[in-house]
C-alpha positions as CSV (number, residue, x, y, z in Angstrom):
1,M,0.1,1.0,0.1
2,L,2.5,2.7,0.6
3,E,4.5,1.6,-2.2
4,K,0.9,1.9,-4.4
5,N,-0.5,5.2,-1.8
6,G,2.8,6.2,-0.9
7,D,0.9,9.6,1.3
8,R,-2.6,9.5,0.2
9,F,-2.5,6.7,2.4
10,K,0.1,7.9,5.7
11,E,-2.6,10.1,5.9
12,K,-5.7,7.6,6.1
13,I,-4.7,5.4,8.4
14,F,-1.9,7.4,10.5
15,T,-1.3,10.6,13.1
16,N,1.6,12.5,12.3
17,K,2.9,12.1,14.5
18,E,3.5,8.4,13.8
19,I,3.5,8.9,10.7
20,A,7.0,11.0,11.4
21,Y,7.8,8.4,13.6
22,C,8.1,5.9,11.0
23,D,10.1,7.6,8.1
24,G,12.5,8.3,11.3
25,K,13.4,4.4,11.0
26,S,15.9,3.7,8.5
27,N,13.2,0.6,7.2
28,P,9.8,2.0,7.8
29,S,7.9,0.2,5.7
30,I,8.5,-2.4,8.7
31,H,6.9,0.3,10.8
32,F,3.8,1.1,9.2
33,A,3.2,-1.7,9.2
34,G,3.9,-3.4,12.6
35,R,1.3,-0.3,13.4
36,F,-1.1,-1.2,10.8
37,A,-1.6,-4.4,11.5
38,A,-2.0,-3.1,15.9
39,K,-4.4,-1.0,14.6
40,E,-6.7,-4.0,12.9
41,A,-5.9,-6.0,15.9
42,I,-7.3,-2.5,18.9
43,K,-10.6,-2.3,16.3
44,K,-11.5,-6.4,16.2
45,C,-10.2,-6.2,19.7
46,I,-12.8,-3.9,20.5
47,Y,-15.5,-4.5,17.8
48,S,-15.1,-8.1,19.7
49,S,-16.8,-6.3,23.3
50,G,-20.3,-5.5,21.8
51,Y,-18.8,-1.2,20.8
52,N,-20.5,-1.0,16.4
53,K,-19.4,3.2,15.6
54,E,-17.4,3.0,13.0
55,I,-13.8,3.6,14.2
56,A,-11.1,5.4,12.2
57,F,-7.4,4.1,12.2
58,S,-6.2,7.7,12.1
59,K,-8.2,7.7,15.1
60,I,-5.8,5.3,17.3
61,E,-2.7,6.2,17.3
62,I,-0.1,5.0,19.5
63,L,3.8,4.9,20.0
64,P,6.4,4.3,21.8
65,E,7.2,5.3,25.3
66,S,9.8,5.9,25.8
67,N,11.4,3.0,26.4
68,G,9.9,1.3,23.2
69,I,6.4,-0.2,25.0
70,P,3.9,1.0,22.1
71,I,1.4,3.1,23.8
72,V,-2.2,3.2,22.4
73,S,-3.9,7.0,22.3
74,F,-7.8,8.4,21.4
75,I,-8.4,10.9,19.4
76,D,-12.0,12.4,20.0
77,I,-13.8,8.7,20.2
78,L,-14.4,5.6,23.0
79,D,-14.2,5.7,26.6
80,Y,-11.8,2.2,27.5
81,K,-9.9,1.8,31.0
82,E,-6.8,0.1,29.2
83,I,-5.9,-1.7,25.4
84,K,-2.9,-3.0,25.6
85,V,-0.4,-4.0,22.1
86,S,2.1,-6.2,21.5
87,I,3.8,-5.4,18.1
88,A,7.2,-7.8,16.0
89,H,8.3,-6.9,12.8
90,E,10.8,-9.0,11.1
91,N,12.1,-8.1,7.3
92,D,8.7,-8.2,5.6
93,F,6.5,-9.4,8.0
94,A,5.0,-7.1,11.4
95,I,2.5,-8.9,13.9
96,A,0.7,-7.5,16.8
97,I,-1.9,-8.6,19.5
98,A,-4.5,-6.1,21.5
99,M,-6.1,-6.8,24.9
100,F,-9.1,-4.8,25.9
101,F,-9.4,-4.1,29.3
102,L,-13.1,-2.3,30.3
């Protein structure tokens, strides 16, 4: 998607802070892929709890703490207690898992 749609794809899916973070890496595409996988996992986790309103990818922000742990924030949506996410990537593959605490 990055090769095909470039900035248009980035701006639809990611926040400006996420774009800056990923673009600052030596291999930005794997970091974008990891965050995309995490956003998918988060949405599925939330929807499985019974939440039924649309959640735009760009309303979910995932940035690292100083120790690298990904922290999930929501922009103008959803009250929640806690969402934990783990992102892993290697070469051309990225995966993520999310846990939603009510």
